[in-house]
N, C-alpha and C positions, 0 to 999 in steps of 0.2 A: 868770151865763153858762151856757148848756147845756153839760154834760159833754162831748158829742161835738164841740162847737165848739172846745174847747181843743186838739183833735187835728187841726184844720183843716190840710189840705195833707199829712197823713200817712196818708190812707186807702189802703187796698190793695184789690184786687178780691176781694170776699168769695167769689166763686165760682171763683177761679183755681185750677188744679190744685195740690194740695199745701197750699193755704192753709188750708182748712177740712176736714181729714179727718173725715168723719162728721157735720159740721156744716151742709153745704150743704142739708140738708133741713129746717133750723130755719126755720120761716116768719116768726118774729119777729126775725130778725137784721137789724140796721140797717146796720152796717158792721164791717169788721175794720181795725184800725189798728196801726201799729208806730211806735216812736219811738226815736231815738238814746239817749234817757235810759233806755230799758229794752231793752238790747241782746238780741236773740234772742227777745224776748217778743212775742206777738201777742195783742191785746186784741180780743175779739169782742163788740161792743156789741149788746145785745138790748133789746127792749121786753118787760119781764116782764108776764105776765098776772095773777099773784098775787104778794103779798109775804109774807103770813102763811101758813105751812105748818103744818097740823095733822097730827101724826104719829098714825096709827091706834093704838088701845089694844092691838092684837094685835101690833104691831111689836116686834121684839127689841131694837132700839136706839130710845131716846127715846119709849117708849110714852106716848101720850095727852099729848104736850107740843106747845107751840106754838113755832116757830122762825122766824128770819128770816136768810137768807143772801144778801147783796148781790153776792157773787162766787162762781164755780165755778172750781176750780183755784186754785193758790197759789204765788206767787214765793218764798215762804219755802223751797220745795224740800226740805222735810224727808224724809230717806230713808224714815223709818219711818211716815209719816203714814197714820193709819187711814182717812182720807177719800179716798185715792187711787181706790178702786174706783168712786166716783161719776162719774168721767169716762168709765167704760165705757158709761154709758147714752147718751153723746153719740157713741159710735163712736170715742172717743179712747183712748189707752192710759194705763196707770197710772204709767208712768215719765216720760219726757221731756214728753209732752203735758200732763200734770198741772201741770208746773212752768212751762211756756211757752206754753200756749194757755188764756188766762184769759177766762172769760165774765163780762161786767159787765152788771148789770141797771140800766141808766142811769136808768130812770123809776121805780125802786123807791120812792122817797119819795112821789111822787104817788099811785101805786097803794096804798101803805100807808095813807095819809090817806083815800082813797076807801073802802078796806075797813073801817077803823075807824068811819068816818061811817056805814056801812050796817049794821054789826052791832049786833044788839039785845042780845046778851050778848058782852061783851068777853072776850078771853083772860085767865085768872087770872094768867098770867105768861108772859113771852116770853124765850127764850134765843138769844143771838147768838154766833156762833163755834162752833157745834156740828159744822159741816162744814168749811168753810174760813175762814181768818182774816180778819175784817172790817177789820182794821188792816194788811194787807199793803201793800207800797209803793205799789201802785196807788191806794190810798185817798188819798194825798197829792194825786193829780190829779184824781180823780172826786168826792171829798168827798161821799159818800153817807151816811156815818154821822151828821153833824150833823143832818140832816133826819129820819133815823130816830129819833134820841134825842129830838128835840123832839116828834115826832108821839106817840111812846109816853109821854113825860112829860105832854104835854097831855091825853092820855087816861087819865092816872093808872094806867097799867099797870106793875106791877113787872117789871123785867127784869134779866138778867145779861149780861155781855159777857166772853167768854174770848178772849185774845189773847196772842201772843208779841211783837206789835209795839208799839214805844214811841211810835208816832204817836197812841196813845190820850191822851197828855199834852196834845195840842192841844184835846181835847174835855172836859177835866176841868171847865171852868166849866159846860158844857151837862149834864154828868152830875150835878154838884151841883144844878143848877136842877131837873132831872128828879126827883132824889131827895127835894126838898121836897114833891113830890106823891105819890110812891110809891117804895118801896124799890128802890134800884139797887145792884147789886153788880158791880164789875169783878173780873175774875180774870186773873192772869198765870201763864203756863206757863214754867217753867224748871227745869233740873236739872243743869246741867253747870259744874263749876268749872275744868274743863280747857278753855280757849279753842280749842285746836287741834282737840280732839274735837268741840266744839260747832259749829265752822265746818265740819267735815268732814261732820257729819250734818245740819246746818240752815244751809246756806251763804247762804240769803237773809234770815237773821234778825239783829236786833240782838244784841249781846253780853249775856252775863248781867249784867254790870256796868250796862249801859244799862237793862236791865229792872228792876234793883233800884232804880235812880234813879227810874224811873217808879213803882214800888210805893211809894217814900217820898213822892212828890209826891201820889199818889192819897190816901194816908192823911193827909197834911198838910191836904188839902182837906176832910177829915172823912167820907170815904167808906169803907166796909168794903172789903177786897180779900183775896180768897182766892188763895193761891199753889198752882198745881198743880205739885207736885214730880214732873214727868213728862216723858218717860218715864225711869224709872230702869233702866239697862242693866246686866245681870249682868256682874260682873268689871270692866267698863269705868267705871262711874259709881257703883258701890254700896260702894266701900271705906269703911271706918269714917272715915278722915280726910276723905274726899270728902263724906260725908253730914254729918259734924259741921260742916265749913265751910259747907256749903250751907245747913243748917238755922239755923246762927248768923247768917248774912247776912240770911236771910229774916226772921228774928226781929228783928234790928237795924233793918231797913227797915220794921217795923211791921205785917207781915202779920196779918190778922184770923184766919185759919185756914189750915191746910195739908192738901192732899190728895195724898198719895204714891201714885203708880201705877207698877208695873213695866211694862216694854215689852210692848205688845200687838202681835202679828204675825198679821194676817189672811192667809188663804191667797193673796189677790191681792198683798199687800205683801210677803210672805215671800221670794219670789225676788229681788226688788230688794234687800232688806236683806242677804240672805246673799251677794249678789254684792258689796255694799259691804264686808261683813265679810271676805270672802275676799281682797279687794285690800288692806285696811288692817290686818287682824289675823287672818291665816289660821291662826294657832296657836289661835285661839278657836272656830273653826268646829265642831269636835267637841263642845265644851262646850255651845255654843248649840243644837246638834242634840239633845243630851240634855235640856236644860232645856225646849225647845219640842217635845219629842217627842209630847206629848199634844194639840197643837193650837195655837191662837192665844194662849193664856195660858201664862205661866211655870208650871212644875211647882209644885204645891201646897207642896212641901217648901221650895222656894226662896222662895215668897211668905211662908211662916211664918218663915223665917230673916230675910227683910227686915223683917217686922213687928218682930221682936225687936231688930233694930238701931235702928229708928227711935223706938220709944216712949220710951226714956230721953232721947233727944236732944230730943224735942218737950217733954217734961216740964222738962228742964234749962233749956230756953230760954223757957219760959213760954207755949208754944203748946198749944192744945187738941188732944186726940186726934181723928183724923179722924172725922167724923160723916156718916152716910148723908144727913142733911139737907143738908149741904154739896153733896154730889154731886147731889142732887135739884134744888137751886136752879139748877145749871148744866146740867140736863137731860142728865145723863151716866149713865143707868141701865145701859147696856150696857157700860160700861167699869169693870172691876173695880178698886177702890181697895185698895192695901195698908194695912192698918191699922198703926199703928206699934209700937217697942221695943228690947236690950242687946247689946252686942258679943259675938258668938259666932262660932266658926269656920264657914266656909261649908260646908254639908253635903258631906262627901266623896263621897257617893253621886251627886252631881251633877257634880263637877268631877274 
């Protein structure tokens, strides 16, 4: 059944005032729909013109990589999400609109198959989940990923999939089948042992426990799986006991590799994150202002300190040290990874 047909009777006027701020000019918009199942969310169904995106070699983020993003915007609603600024290109804002105005490329599987059939030279590798999560809740209704996985597998193209969503469990058999033709590597992102903190920062995501279960199932199926220990938040999720518990659980679930990454705050995301911090942990605002006084990345002294905490933990639990190759496989060149290492006091110059 066509994806849009599953929303029959739920269509709203795509050009109604307030319905599509900034999207009325999109010529390939089919319809905008709402559903009681997704309270407060509007899905804007479009006919994609392309499926494969080749990032120029000169780009700061993901240079010379091929990516696929079936959705724009994400109901995970992660306060810190680095992809929020992508909504500004549609005339939408990085805060509420990114969370509840979701663009869905309903024809992306057909377009992908057509592109692959025409290409004389196929992409050497494709990364999914580099912008917004392909396994956010809407994927349960639109079911775009099975066709994407099958198309890439049939073309023998290696690919990675990065997600916070446990819906990836549905497609494990398809990922296994594709992996018989070319290497497939799922990746799961998680970093919080504190469930209250996790739900405050990532209100639309599955729990860490649910993601660990998904990790175990992926590994049981014989697939590699990298865990992105990300984002690690200064003071809030980087305490030695928190890192110890998180690394231990990841190792027990069978992760192939771990890529720890401190919180990254772009200039567009920073105001929203600091607003959240001011509401929930006002006593930490000054500390974060110092740690991020130099820009989007945490102070180098903090990153070195974090490295020193993680290396012994990874070694203790039999996990390899972070490798630039792991980052490359997921097309994350622009996102600095904290290399791991030993319990040490937090630098007093920062706190």
